[in-house]
Short mmCIF file of the C-alpha atoms (twelve columns), coordinates in Angstrom:
data_MODEL
# 
_entry.id   MODEL 
# 
loop_
_atom_site.group_PDB 
_atom_site.id 
_atom_site.type_symbol 
_atom_site.label_atom_id 
_atom_site.label_alt_id 
_atom_site.label_comp_id 
_atom_site.label_asym_id 
_atom_site.label_seq_id 
_atom_site.Cartn_x 
_atom_site.Cartn_y 
_atom_site.Cartn_z 
_atom_site.pdbx_PDB_model_num 
ATOM 1  C CA . MET A 1  33.622  -16.835 -15.621 1 
ATOM 2  C CA . GLY A 2  36.878  -17.709 -17.388 1 
ATOM 3  C CA . LEU A 3  37.923  -19.849 -14.423 1 
ATOM 4  C CA . GLU A 4  34.700  -21.864 -14.676 1 
ATOM 5  C CA . VAL A 5  35.365  -22.579 -18.373 1 
ATOM 6  C CA . TYR A 6  38.858  -23.863 -17.553 1 
ATOM 7  C CA . LYS A 7  37.496  -25.924 -14.685 1 
ATOM 8  C CA . THR A 8  34.911  -27.543 -16.968 1 
ATOM 9  C CA . GLU A 9  37.533  -28.290 -19.619 1 
ATOM 10 C CA . ILE A 10 39.883  -29.828 -17.052 1 
ATOM 11 C CA . ILE A 11 37.110  -32.068 -15.725 1 
ATOM 12 C CA . LYS A 12 36.240  -33.166 -19.260 1 
ATOM 13 C CA . ALA A 13 39.892  -34.016 -19.968 1 
ATOM 14 C CA . VAL A 14 40.200  -36.009 -16.753 1 
ATOM 15 C CA . ILE A 15 37.024  -37.982 -17.517 1 
ATOM 16 C CA . VAL A 16 38.167  -38.725 -21.074 1 
ATOM 17 C CA . GLU A 17 41.531  -39.979 -19.790 1 
ATOM 18 C CA . PHE A 18 39.819  -41.997 -17.053 1 
ATOM 19 C CA . LEU A 19 37.637  -43.744 -19.640 1 
ATOM 20 C CA . ARG A 20 40.493  -44.155 -22.114 1 
ATOM 21 C CA . ARG A 21 42.539  -46.055 -19.540 1 
ATOM 22 C CA . GLY A 22 39.578  -48.295 -18.703 1 
ATOM 23 C CA . LEU A 23 39.524  -47.187 -15.102 1 
ATOM 24 C CA . ASP A 24 35.731  -47.111 -15.190 1 
ATOM 25 C CA . LYS A 25 35.863  -50.923 -15.341 1 
ATOM 26 C CA . VAL A 26 38.606  -51.223 -12.719 1 
ATOM 27 C CA . TYR A 27 36.741  -49.018 -10.263 1 
ATOM 28 C CA . SER A 28 33.198  -50.044 -11.223 1 
ATOM 29 C CA . LYS A 29 32.436  -51.376 -7.729  1 
ATOM 30 C CA . GLU A 30 33.556  -48.148 -6.075  1 
ATOM 31 C CA . ILE A 31 31.640  -46.079 -8.627  1 
ATOM 32 C CA . GLU A 32 28.436  -48.040 -7.944  1 
ATOM 33 C CA . GLU A 33 28.925  -47.653 -4.191  1 
ATOM 34 C CA . TRP A 34 29.408  -43.903 -4.648  1 
ATOM 35 C CA . LYS A 35 26.231  -43.654 -6.750  1 
ATOM 36 C CA . LYS A 36 24.332  -45.598 -4.072  1 
ATOM 37 C CA . TYR A 37 25.705  -43.288 -1.382  1 
ATOM 38 C CA . ILE A 38 24.596  -40.188 -3.316  1 
ATOM 39 C CA . ARG A 39 21.097  -41.650 -3.873  1 
ATOM 40 C CA . GLU A 40 20.769  -42.476 -0.176  1 
ATOM 41 C CA . GLN A 41 21.990  -39.032 0.794   1 
ATOM 42 C CA . LYS A 42 19.384  -37.373 -1.460  1 
ATOM 43 C CA . PHE A 43 16.689  -39.654 -0.015  1 
ATOM 44 C CA . ALA A 44 17.745  -38.784 3.549   1 
ATOM 45 C CA . ILE A 45 17.501  -35.059 2.809   1 
ATOM 46 C CA . LYS A 46 14.027  -35.542 1.318   1 
ATOM 47 C CA . LEU A 47 12.942  -37.673 4.288   1 
ATOM 48 C CA . ASP A 48 14.251  -35.087 6.774   1 
ATOM 49 C CA . LYS A 49 12.203  -32.389 5.054   1 
ATOM 50 C CA . GLN A 50 9.071   -34.549 5.116   1 
ATOM 51 C CA . MET A 51 9.582   -35.294 8.810   1 
ATOM 52 C CA . LYS A 52 10.051  -31.609 9.642   1 
ATOM 53 C CA . ASP A 53 6.899   -30.724 7.702   1 
ATOM 54 C CA . GLU A 54 4.960   -33.433 9.542   1 
ATOM 55 C CA . ILE A 55 6.222   -32.228 12.943  1 
ATOM 56 C CA . GLU A 56 5.217   -28.654 12.106  1 
ATOM 57 C CA . ARG A 57 1.768   -29.829 10.991  1 
ATOM 58 C CA . PHE A 58 1.320   -31.868 14.179  1 
ATOM 59 C CA . THR A 59 2.471   -28.940 16.322  1 
ATOM 60 C CA . GLU A 60 -0.140  -26.692 14.702  1 
ATOM 61 C CA . ASP A 61 -2.841  -29.344 15.145  1 
ATOM 62 C CA . ILE A 62 -2.041  -29.973 18.804  1 
ATOM 63 C CA . LYS A 63 -2.474  -26.276 19.613  1 
ATOM 64 C CA . LEU A 64 -6.158  -26.642 18.712  1 
ATOM 65 C CA . TRP A 65 -6.785  -29.602 21.033  1 
ATOM 66 C CA . THR A 66 -8.771  -29.236 24.229  1 
ATOM 67 C CA . VAL A 67 -7.342  -30.139 27.641  1 
ATOM 68 C CA . LEU A 68 -9.344  -33.374 27.686  1 
ATOM 69 C CA . GLU A 69 -8.010  -34.393 24.254  1 
ATOM 70 C CA . LEU A 70 -4.446  -33.684 25.413  1 
ATOM 71 C CA . LYS A 71 -4.960  -35.819 28.515  1 
ATOM 72 C CA . GLU A 72 -6.321  -38.661 26.387  1 
ATOM 73 C CA . PHE A 73 -3.345  -38.401 24.042  1 
ATOM 74 C CA . ILE A 74 -0.637  -38.147 26.677  1 
ATOM 75 C CA . CYS A 75 -1.913  -40.582 29.280  1 
ATOM 76 C CA . PRO A 76 -5.178  -42.325 28.383  1 
ATOM 77 C CA . ASP A 77 -5.025  -44.493 31.545  1 
ATOM 78 C CA . LEU A 78 -5.612  -41.450 33.807  1 
ATOM 79 C CA . LEU A 79 -9.120  -40.981 32.501  1 
ATOM 80 C CA . LYS A 80 -10.303 -44.500 33.354  1 
# 
């Protein structure tokens, strides 16, 4: 636990010095790009989870289909 306290204090000191030197203005473009990257990464993780859930739901639904329904879904032209 002591190591975590030191780590937090070091990060605080680095941020204070970063702001004091005005580097937040110098690197504002890079900071905004990093924030955008993090937002997109979080969105991608959320989207992946939604897609997996949808695939699992579809897989469960398709198990209940009859042979005729499967044929219609896979190749509807065969039934004409």
